[in-house]
KESE-670403 format. One record per residue (C-alpha): residue in three letters; residue number from 1; z, x, y. Coordinates in nm, 4 decimals. Layout:
N
{'ALA' NUM {Z X Y}}
...
//
This chain:
247
{'MET' 1 {-0.4317 -0.0223 -3.3857}}
{'THR' 2 {-0.0711 0.0363 -3.2792}}
{'GLN' 3 {0.0050 -0.0648 -2.9387}}
{'SER' 4 {0.0769 0.1209 -2.6312}}
{'GLU' 5 {0.4658 0.1315 -2.5121}}
{'LEU' 6 {0.4394 -0.0630 -2.1339}}
{'ARG' 7 {0.6193 0.1067 -1.9172}}
{'VAL' 8 {0.8487 -0.1807 -1.7407}}
{'LEU' 9 {1.0783 -0.1567 -1.4113}}
{'VAL' 10 {1.2836 -0.4639 -1.4154}}
{'VAL' 11 {1.3830 -0.5773 -1.0145}}
{'ASP' 12 {1.6736 -0.7812 -0.9291}}
{'ASP' 13 {1.9206 -0.8082 -0.7030}}
{'GLU' 14 {2.1890 -0.9662 -0.9495}}
{'ALA' 15 {2.2944 -0.6832 -1.1825}}
{'PRO' 16 {2.3720 -0.9468 -1.4789}}
{'ALA' 17 {2.0037 -1.0470 -1.4067}}
{'ARG' 18 {1.8917 -0.7184 -1.4559}}
{'ALA' 19 {2.1672 -0.6785 -1.8058}}
{'ARG' 20 {1.9538 -0.9956 -1.9936}}
{'LEU' 21 {1.6455 -0.8351 -1.9077}}
{'ARG' 22 {1.7159 -0.5345 -2.0997}}
{'ASP' 23 {1.8136 -0.7179 -2.2862}}
{'LEU' 24 {1.5680 -0.9091 -2.3807}}
{'LEU' 25 {1.2908 -0.6251 -2.4118}}
{'GLY' 26 {1.4774 -0.4760 -2.6489}}
{'ASP' 27 {1.4491 -0.7691 -2.9028}}
{'ILE' 28 {1.0891 -0.8440 -2.8302}}
{'ARG' 29 {1.0046 -0.4168 -2.8419}}
{'GLU' 30 {0.8848 -0.4396 -3.2174}}
{'GLU' 31 {0.6108 -0.7720 -3.0997}}
{'GLN' 32 {0.5973 -0.6161 -2.7427}}
{'PRO' 33 {0.6169 -0.2179 -2.7724}}
{'ASN' 34 {0.7849 -0.1816 -2.4018}}
{'ARG' 35 {1.0373 0.0958 -2.2555}}
{'ILE' 36 {1.1986 0.1184 -1.9623}}
{'ALA' 37 {1.0722 0.2652 -1.6830}}
{'GLY' 38 {1.4047 0.1845 -1.4345}}
{'PHE' 39 {1.6209 -0.0705 -1.2099}}
{'ALA' 40 {1.5581 -0.1545 -0.8994}}
{'ALA' 41 {1.8299 -0.4807 -0.6801}}
{'ASN' 42 {1.5401 -0.4632 -0.4399}}
{'GLY' 43 {1.2006 -0.3805 -0.3244}}
{'GLU' 44 {1.2401 -0.0818 -0.1038}}
{'GLU' 45 {1.4602 0.0493 -0.4298}}
{'ALA' 46 {1.1278 -0.0572 -0.6588}}
{'LEU' 47 {0.8588 0.1123 -0.4397}}
{'ARG' 48 {1.0357 0.4480 -0.4980}}
{'LEU' 49 {1.0860 0.3961 -0.8907}}
{'VAL' 50 {0.7387 0.3326 -0.8468}}
{'GLU' 51 {0.6614 0.6584 -0.7149}}
{'SER' 52 {0.8614 0.8343 -0.9242}}
{'GLU' 53 {0.7941 0.6889 -1.2308}}
{'LYS' 54 {0.5020 0.5469 -1.2478}}
{'PRO' 55 {0.5494 0.2037 -1.4534}}
{'ASP' 56 {0.2781 -0.0358 -1.5560}}
{'VAL' 57 {0.4533 -0.3472 -1.5266}}
{'VAL' 58 {0.7056 -0.4404 -1.2472}}
{'LEU' 59 {0.9693 -0.7711 -1.3197}}
{'ALA' 60 {1.0219 -0.8797 -1.0026}}
{'ASP' 61 {1.3022 -1.1686 -0.8612}}
{'ILE' 62 {1.1580 -1.3122 -0.5807}}
{'ARG' 63 {1.4308 -1.4110 -0.3817}}
{'MET' 64 {1.6633 -1.0358 -0.2439}}
{'PRO' 65 {1.8160 -0.9162 0.0406}}
{'GLY' 66 {1.5201 -0.6593 0.2173}}
{'MET' 67 {1.1980 -0.6600 0.1322}}
{'ASP' 68 {1.1858 -0.9313 -0.1691}}
{'GLY' 69 {0.9801 -0.9964 -0.4798}}
{'VAL' 70 {0.6786 -1.1615 -0.2755}}
{'ALA' 71 {0.6511 -0.8936 -0.0123}}
{'LEU' 72 {0.6459 -0.6030 -0.3338}}
{'ALA' 73 {0.3918 -0.7733 -0.4606}}
{'GLU' 74 {0.1628 -0.7462 -0.1858}}
{'HIS' 75 {0.2307 -0.4281 -0.1415}}
{'LEU' 76 {0.1529 -0.2942 -0.4520}}
{'HIS' 77 {-0.1215 -0.5321 -0.4710}}
{'ALA' 78 {-0.2418 -0.3535 -0.2313}}
{'VAL' 79 {-0.1480 0.0315 -0.2360}}
{'HIS' 80 {-0.1138 0.0471 -0.6605}}
{'PRO' 81 {-0.3553 -0.2084 -0.7648}}
{'GLY' 82 {-0.2574 -0.0519 -1.1365}}
{'VAL' 83 {0.0386 -0.1818 -1.1359}}
{'VAL' 84 {0.0782 -0.5587 -1.2916}}
{'VAL' 85 {0.3360 -0.7888 -1.1562}}
{'ILE' 86 {0.5567 -1.0850 -1.3662}}
{'PHE' 87 {0.7990 -1.2546 -1.1127}}
{'THR' 88 {1.1277 -1.3594 -1.2625}}
{'THR' 89 {1.2970 -1.6484 -1.0641}}
{'ALA' 90 {1.5504 -1.9531 -1.0197}}
{'TYR' 91 {1.3127 -2.0909 -0.7844}}
{'GLU' 92 {0.9889 -2.3108 -0.9359}}
{'GLU' 93 {0.8468 -2.4332 -0.5579}}
{'TYR' 94 {0.7307 -2.0393 -0.5342}}
{'ALA' 95 {0.5030 -2.1036 -0.8694}}
{'VAL' 96 {0.1934 -2.1461 -0.5753}}
{'GLN' 97 {0.2461 -1.8473 -0.3915}}
{'ALA' 98 {0.2796 -1.6061 -0.6361}}
{'PHE' 99 {-0.0855 -1.6713 -0.8261}}
{'ASP' 100 {-0.2243 -1.6681 -0.4988}}
{'LEU' 101 {-0.0695 -1.3094 -0.4745}}
{'ALA' 102 {-0.3052 -1.3060 -0.7735}}
{'VAL' 103 {0.0898 -1.1748 -1.0256}}
{'ALA' 104 {0.0633 -1.2173 -1.4046}}
{'ASP' 105 {0.2967 -1.4790 -1.4742}}
{'TYR' 106 {0.5912 -1.6063 -1.3357}}
{'LEU' 107 {0.9332 -1.7005 -1.5304}}
{'VAL' 108 {1.1738 -1.9373 -1.4971}}
{'LYS' 109 {1.5533 -1.8078 -1.4898}}
{'PRO' 110 {1.6532 -1.8414 -1.7890}}
{'VAL' 111 {1.3507 -1.6731 -1.8700}}
{'ARG' 112 {1.3060 -1.7091 -2.2725}}
{'ALA' 113 {1.1902 -1.4193 -2.5110}}
{'SER' 114 {0.9196 -1.5906 -2.6423}}
{'ARG' 115 {0.7763 -1.6216 -2.2328}}
{'LEU' 116 {0.8286 -1.2763 -2.2146}}
{'VAL' 117 {0.5904 -1.1951 -2.4810}}
{'ASP' 118 {0.3265 -1.4589 -2.3759}}
{'ALA' 119 {0.3867 -1.2519 -1.9934}}
{'LEU' 120 {0.3550 -0.8782 -2.0974}}
{'GLU' 121 {0.0326 -0.9472 -2.3653}}
{'LYS' 122 {-0.0848 -1.0842 -2.0306}}
{'ALA' 123 {0.0136 -0.7580 -1.8398}}
{'ARG' 124 {-0.2037 -0.5332 -2.1094}}
{'LYS' 125 {-0.4816 -0.7207 -2.0401}}
{'LEU' 126 {-0.4330 -0.5941 -1.7529}}
{'CYS' 127 {-0.3096 -0.3232 -1.7662}}
{'GLY' 128 {-0.5674 -0.0200 -1.6512}}
{'GLN' 129 {-0.8328 -0.2679 -1.4648}}
{'HIS' 130 {-0.7812 -0.0643 -1.1354}}
{'GLY' 131 {-0.7551 0.2631 -1.2295}}
{'GLU' 132 {-0.7418 0.5475 -0.9662}}
{'SER' 133 {-1.1493 0.5708 -0.9670}}
{'ASP' 134 {-1.0777 0.2307 -0.7735}}
{'SER' 135 {-1.2939 0.3580 -0.4495}}
{'GLU' 136 {-1.1467 0.0836 -0.2214}}
{'GLU' 137 {-0.9697 0.2349 0.0307}}
{'LYS' 138 {-0.5122 0.2101 -0.0239}}
{'PRO' 139 {-0.4376 0.0326 0.3577}}
{'LEU' 140 {-0.1288 0.2479 0.5167}}
{'SER' 141 {0.1958 0.1725 0.4856}}
{'VAL' 142 {0.4438 0.1558 0.7973}}
{'THR' 143 {0.7908 0.0474 0.8185}}
{'GLU' 144 {0.9096 -0.1370 1.1142}}
{'ARG' 145 {1.2113 -0.2831 1.1918}}
{'GLY' 146 {1.3278 -0.3085 0.8464}}
{'ARG' 147 {1.0123 -0.4068 0.7217}}
{'ILE' 148 {0.7038 -0.2313 0.5037}}
{'LEU' 149 {0.3638 -0.3490 0.7329}}
{'LEU' 150 {0.0069 -0.2359 0.5794}}
{'VAL' 151 {-0.2743 -0.2012 0.8092}}
{'PRO' 152 {-0.5852 -0.2389 0.6468}}
{'ILE' 153 {-0.7480 0.1166 0.7314}}
{'ASP' 154 {-1.0707 -0.0665 0.8472}}
{'THR' 155 {-0.8797 -0.2311 1.1284}}
{'ILE' 156 {-0.6935 0.1243 1.2925}}
{'LEU' 157 {-0.9545 0.2660 1.5812}}
{'TYR' 158 {-0.7874 0.5868 1.5703}}
{'LEU' 159 {-0.5027 0.8036 1.4633}}
{'ARG' 160 {-0.3117 1.0573 1.7398}}
{'ALA' 161 {-0.0395 1.2365 1.6754}}
{'GLU' 162 {0.2380 1.2629 1.9141}}
{'GLN' 163 {0.5391 1.4515 1.9164}}
{'LYS' 164 {0.6405 1.4568 1.5239}}
{'TYR' 165 {0.4997 1.1019 1.4802}}
{'VAL' 166 {0.1182 0.9565 1.4144}}
{'THR' 167 {0.0213 0.6817 1.6260}}
{'ALA' 168 {-0.2334 0.4151 1.4829}}
{'ARG' 169 {-0.4125 0.1938 1.7422}}
{'THR' 170 {-0.5737 -0.0815 1.5994}}
{'HIS' 171 {-0.7561 -0.3826 1.8632}}
{'GLU' 172 {-0.4382 -0.5623 1.8696}}
{'ARG' 173 {-0.1468 -0.3159 1.8814}}
{'GLU' 174 {0.0284 0.0653 1.7871}}
{'TYR' 175 {0.1987 0.1625 1.4888}}
{'LEU' 176 {0.4325 0.4635 1.4138}}
{'LEU' 177 {0.3238 0.6131 1.1442}}
{'ASP' 178 {0.5658 0.9092 1.0019}}
{'ASP' 179 {0.2610 1.1589 0.8796}}
{'SER' 180 {0.0703 1.4319 0.9850}}
{'LEU' 181 {-0.2707 1.4374 1.1126}}
{'VAL' 182 {-0.3888 1.6378 0.8958}}
{'HIS' 183 {-0.3122 1.4510 0.5570}}
{'LEU' 184 {-0.4612 1.1689 0.7216}}
{'GLU' 185 {-0.7349 1.3192 0.7691}}
{'GLN' 186 {-0.7692 1.4685 0.3924}}
{'ALA' 187 {-0.6995 1.1036 0.2777}}
{'TYR' 188 {-0.9534 0.9575 0.4199}}
{'PRO' 189 {-1.2614 1.2516 0.4550}}
{'ASP' 190 {-1.5233 0.9692 0.5209}}
{'ARG' 191 {-1.3915 0.7051 0.7732}}
{'PHE' 192 {-1.2451 0.9344 1.0548}}
{'LEU' 193 {-1.3628 1.1850 1.2906}}
{'ARG' 194 {-1.1912 1.4876 1.4269}}
{'ILE' 195 {-1.2768 1.5094 1.7938}}
{'HIS' 196 {-0.9564 1.6675 1.9040}}
{'ARG' 197 {-0.6478 1.9278 1.7597}}
{'ASN' 198 {-0.4518 1.5824 1.8290}}
{'CYS' 199 {-0.6890 1.2882 1.7321}}
{'LEU' 200 {-0.8761 1.1157 1.4123}}
{'VAL' 201 {-1.1110 0.8645 1.5654}}
{'ALA' 202 {-1.2658 0.5912 1.3019}}
{'LYS' 203 {-1.6628 0.6893 1.2833}}
{'ALA' 204 {-1.7260 0.2740 1.2786}}
{'ALA' 205 {-1.5629 0.2016 1.6070}}
{'ILE' 206 {-1.7517 0.4988 1.7799}}
{'ALA' 207 {-1.9896 0.3234 2.0875}}
{'GLY' 208 {-2.0889 0.6714 2.1893}}
{'VAL' 209 {-1.9890 0.9247 2.3981}}
{'GLU' 210 {-1.9649 0.9435 2.8385}}
{'ARG' 211 {-1.8911 1.2369 3.0960}}
{'GLU' 212 {-1.5568 1.1765 3.2228}}
{'HIS' 213 {-1.6211 1.1293 3.6134}}
{'SER' 214 {-1.4647 1.4311 3.8439}}
{'GLU' 215 {-1.5708 1.7308 3.9997}}
{'GLY' 216 {-1.6863 1.9681 3.8237}}
{'GLU' 217 {-1.8338 2.0277 3.4725}}
{'GLY' 218 {-1.5829 1.7107 3.3875}}
{'ARG' 219 {-1.5268 1.6455 2.9706}}
{'TRP' 220 {-1.7125 1.4761 2.6601}}
{'LEU' 221 {-1.5162 1.1305 2.6177}}
{'ILE' 222 {-1.5296 0.9157 2.3354}}
{'VAL' 223 {-1.6097 0.5576 2.4079}}
{'LEU' 224 {-1.4855 0.3235 2.1625}}
{'LYS' 225 {-1.6154 -0.0473 2.0443}}
{'GLU' 226 {-1.4624 -0.3343 2.2424}}
{'PHE' 227 {-1.1688 -0.1084 2.3851}}
{'GLU' 228 {-1.1872 0.0291 2.7072}}
{'GLU' 229 {-0.9651 0.3051 2.7012}}
{'PRO' 230 {-1.1904 0.6033 2.6332}}
{'LEU' 231 {-1.0991 0.9337 2.4745}}
{'PRO' 232 {-1.1083 1.2900 2.5579}}
{'ILE' 233 {-1.3251 1.5510 2.3073}}
{'SER' 234 {-1.2245 1.8907 2.2839}}
{'ARG' 235 {-1.4480 2.2006 2.3838}}
{'ARG' 236 {-1.3829 2.3044 2.0251}}
{'GLN' 237 {-1.4811 1.9636 1.8852}}
{'TRP' 238 {-1.7382 1.8383 2.0813}}
{'PRO' 239 {-2.0037 2.0982 1.8690}}
{'SER' 240 {-1.8860 1.9226 1.5331}}
{'VAL' 241 {-1.8755 1.5748 1.6787}}
{'LYS' 242 {-2.2409 1.5819 1.8398}}
{'GLU' 243 {-2.3472 1.7310 1.5124}}
{'ALA' 244 {-2.1590 1.4344 1.3230}}
{'LEU' 245 {-2.3364 1.1405 1.6156}}
{'GLY' 246 {-2.6322 1.3384 1.5532}}
{'LEU' 247 {-2.6273 1.4215 1.9121}}
//
């Protein structure tokens, strides 16, 4: 039976290394059918190409300026688990770290054709094991000081819109997200409860509700577990919050 082509993204900061892998992929095409999905010089470029080109396999150098291969592999493992990563590097000391990241293989430069064939065979077996139907929730991706941080969704207490950004609050700190509250509500429909037009609260973090201490009727507030700051519930959202919490 004819094997399907693997779509391969080549990531290396050195042009000669990218050209070498391009030639090798061409040389082994009969043994391991493949098609080049693109070239990137660093992890940031690679992530953009992963989104647009949907590769099956990423051949990634480890030591690159900006986002290196290790950070790229961590991000792909968390956000795009169906993409298989193979490291290509001149530094053997990264081997243990590579396999801790569950990459398919670790190729030492200069890469030999026979090793690339074997690595792509391993990748082929792994492809499709983590499809879009995977129920595991993706973490939020945050760009901060030239780095991309992954914030596990189950650590977030609430999401609050502030001007053009959304703030994600965990027990430890706040993160600024370049995303809309509406999109986040749609992306995680079972995780968050809207309590205000500008605020979503993690259902699992809710300890209860309380009245605000003030003259008159006062607002209802959401009380969070192990978190001192209560959050106001708008009058408009109060009926749906009551229903959701079984009050």
